TIVEX-691604 format. One line per 5 residues: their letters; for each residue x, y, z of C-alpha. Coordinates in Angstrom, 2 decimals, padded with zeros to 5 digits. Layout:
# residues N
a> X/Y/Z  ...
***
This chain:
# residues 219
mvsqa> 089.91/191.07/062.36  088.37/192.31/059.12  088.49/196.07/058.74  088.97/198.98/056.37  090.41/202.33/057.38
lstva> 087.81/204.61/055.85  084.69/202.70/054.89  082.25/200.07/055.95  082.84/196.53/054.76  079.52/195.46/053.27
attwr> 078.64/191.80/052.98  075.35/190.01/052.60  074.70/189.40/056.30  077.32/191.37/058.23  078.93/194.79/058.40
tspdp> 082.17/195.97/059.97  083.62/199.47/060.17  085.70/201.83/062.34  082.65/204.14/062.36  080.44/203.48/065.42
evldq> 077.36/204.23/063.33  077.84/200.77/061.77  076.00/199.39/064.80  072.76/200.93/063.51  072.87/198.59/060.52
ihrpe> 071.87/195.66/062.71  068.29/196.76/061.95  068.68/196.01/058.25  066.64/192.83/057.63  069.45/191.00/055.82
vnlvc> 072.12/191.81/058.45  072.57/189.60/061.51  075.93/190.87/062.82  077.69/194.23/062.96  081.17/194.97/064.28
wnrrl> 082.51/198.36/065.26  086.30/198.14/064.92  087.70/200.42/067.61  091.06/200.74/069.32  091.43/200.68/073.07
psgvd> 093.71/203.22/074.76  097.32/202.09/074.86  098.06/199.54/077.57  094.45/198.83/078.54  094.44/195.22/077.34
erlaa> 097.72/194.36/079.11  096.61/195.93/082.40  093.22/194.25/082.31  094.81/190.87/081.56  097.03/191.31/084.65
warrl> 093.93/192.26/086.70  092.08/189.16/085.44  094.88/186.90/086.61  094.25/188.10/090.17  090.84/186.32/090.00
padfd> 088.48/189.28/090.45  084.80/188.57/091.10  082.69/188.25/087.95  079.63/190.47/087.40  076.53/188.69/086.04
evvpa> 073.10/190.26/086.65  069.80/191.11/085.00  069.43/194.86/085.35  067.13/197.68/084.21  068.56/199.04/080.98
tsvdl> 068.30/202.61/082.22  070.21/202.12/085.48  073.17/199.80/085.15  075.63/200.21/088.03  078.94/198.61/087.10
aaatg> 081.08/199.90/089.93  081.25/196.41/091.44  082.38/194.94/088.12  085.59/196.96/088.09  086.64/196.47/091.71
gldep> 090.36/196.04/092.29  091.41/198.24/089.38  093.50/201.33/090.01  092.57/204.78/088.76  092.44/206.17/086.17
lrgwl> 091.82/202.81/084.46  088.87/201.96/086.68  087.13/205.25/085.95  087.72/204.94/082.21  086.49/201.36/082.11
ttdla> 083.37/202.02/084.18  082.45/204.92/081.88  083.16/202.90/078.74  081.09/199.93/079.86  078.17/202.21/080.76
allar> 078.36/203.95/077.37  078.31/200.67/075.46  075.38/199.36/077.46  073.43/202.59/077.00  074.01/202.44/073.27
faslt> 072.97/198.78/073.16  069.79/199.47/075.14  068.89/202.34/072.82  069.67/200.27/069.74  067.49/197.36/070.82
qasrl> 064.83/199.33/072.76  065.34/196.87/075.62  063.95/197.58/079.06  066.14/194.97/080.77  069.56/193.55/080.00
rvsfg> 071.49/190.57/081.23  075.03/191.87/081.71  078.16/189.89/082.45  081.69/191.22/082.74  084.85/189.58/083.91
avrsd> 087.64/187.14/083.20  087.32/184.12/080.91  089.86/181.31/081.14  087.98/178.32/079.72  086.63/177.05/076.41
dcrkf> 082.98/176.88/077.48  081.62/178.17/074.14  084.10/176.55/071.75  081.38/175.13/069.46  079.93/177.45/066.82
hvdyv> 076.36/178.30/067.77  073.53/180.84/067.73  072.55/182.49/071.03  068.97/182.00/072.22  068.30/185.73/072.62
ryrli> 066.96/188.52/070.42  070.14/190.61/070.49  073.56/190.24/072.08  076.52/192.60/072.43  080.05/191.29/072.96
styag> 083.20/193.33/073.45  086.55/191.85/074.44  088.81/194.16/076.42  091.78/191.79/076.74  092.75/188.63/074.89
pgtew> 091.42/187.13/071.64  088.05/188.36/070.43  084.91/186.55/069.35  084.96/184.47/066.15  082.00/184.58/063.77
vpdda> 081.07/183.15/060.38  079.28/184.72/057.40  076.01/182.98/056.58  077.19/181.76/053.20  079.95/179.74/054.89
vsrea> 077.68/178.04/057.46  075.91/174.70/057.31  072.78/175.52/059.32  071.68/171.90/059.28  074.81/170.91/061.19
lsrkg> 074.06/173.35/064.03  071.41/171.09/065.53  073.20/167.75/065.19  073.92/166.00/068.45  076.72/163.73/069.57
ssprd> 079.69/165.19/067.74  082.70/166.48/069.63  083.11/170.27/069.45  085.98/169.85/066.98  084.00/167.56/064.66
anqei> 080.87/169.69/065.00  082.77/172.85/064.08  084.16/171.21/060.95  080.63/170.29/059.92  079.16/173.70/060.75
vpsas> 081.99/175.65/059.10  083.55/173.43/056.40  086.06/176.12/055.40  088.08/177.38/058.38  089.32/180.31/056.28
avqha> 085.80/181.80/056.39  085.99/182.44/060.14  086.24/186.13/061.07  088.15/187.22/064.18  087.33/190.27/066.30
aagdv> 090.16/192.10/068.08  090.34/193.53/071.59  088.25/196.70/071.60  085.86/195.68/068.84  082.15/195.89/069.64
ivmkg> 079.92/193.23/068.13  076.12/193.33/068.08  074.33/190.31/066.69  070.88/188.90/066.24  070.07/185.66/068.01
arhec> 067.68/182.75/067.59  064.80/184.65/069.22  064.94/187.48/066.70  062.09/187.53/064.22  064.54/187.10/061.32
rrgav> 065.21/183.53/062.60  068.76/183.57/061.27  070.91/184.51/064.21  074.64/185.04/063.76  076.84/181.93/064.09
hrspp> 079.82/182.53/066.37  081.92/181.12/069.20  084.39/182.12/071.88  088.00/181.56/070.79  089.61/178.49/072.42
ieasg> 092.19/179.66/074.98  092.33/177.07/077.75  095.28/175.11/076.37  097.28/178.30/075.80  096.88/179.67/079.32
kvrvv> 095.59/182.96/077.96  092.95/185.00/079.75  090.21/187.17/078.27  088.26/190.07/079.76  084.83/190.25/078.15
lvast> 081.61/192.26/078.32  078.47/190.39/077.23  075.02/192.00/077.24  071.78/190.40/076.06  068.25/191.62/075.72
vdas> 065.78/190.06/078.18  062.29/189.39/076.87  059.31/190.54/078.91  058.10/186.93/079.18
***
């Protein structure tokens, strides 16, 4: 995780800060990813990881941005954690809807145990929010460290493709549990969506608990 205690980290295409107002900078034309570095309450990540190992049902629906009911997404959790989590998820989604002026969102929340998104890529949406509540967070890459031409090449294994897309592994940025990322995707008018991937966890046996929300175009 890249962070500073008191100020925003300013780079050419991304911003990260412990101040939640950093999310507003996604509207700057040169910025395609913002990350609010926040800490979860003590013990939340461990308790959610234990909950995820009990194979709870995943939540994945397209919903009106003004009336997202996430009670079903947190089933099986004990209070007060369930109440806190339901409130926190609703607050993040409300902020995301306001930020993007979206009328509908596709929202998914639940456990991740596989490496389905292990190749670096750009999402085919206008905006996406990702926040990891347990386990390793999303990995992303500053634009100046990305080979955009390699993104569209076919036939390579994920490992080989990643080495072509991101020649220097040291450039990869790592979000932590609690961080809130908002990024532009391939359908944004800037046409330079943020390059990112889910961290590979399958071989390690780790589990993640992740919120993903995307804007849904009217078409």
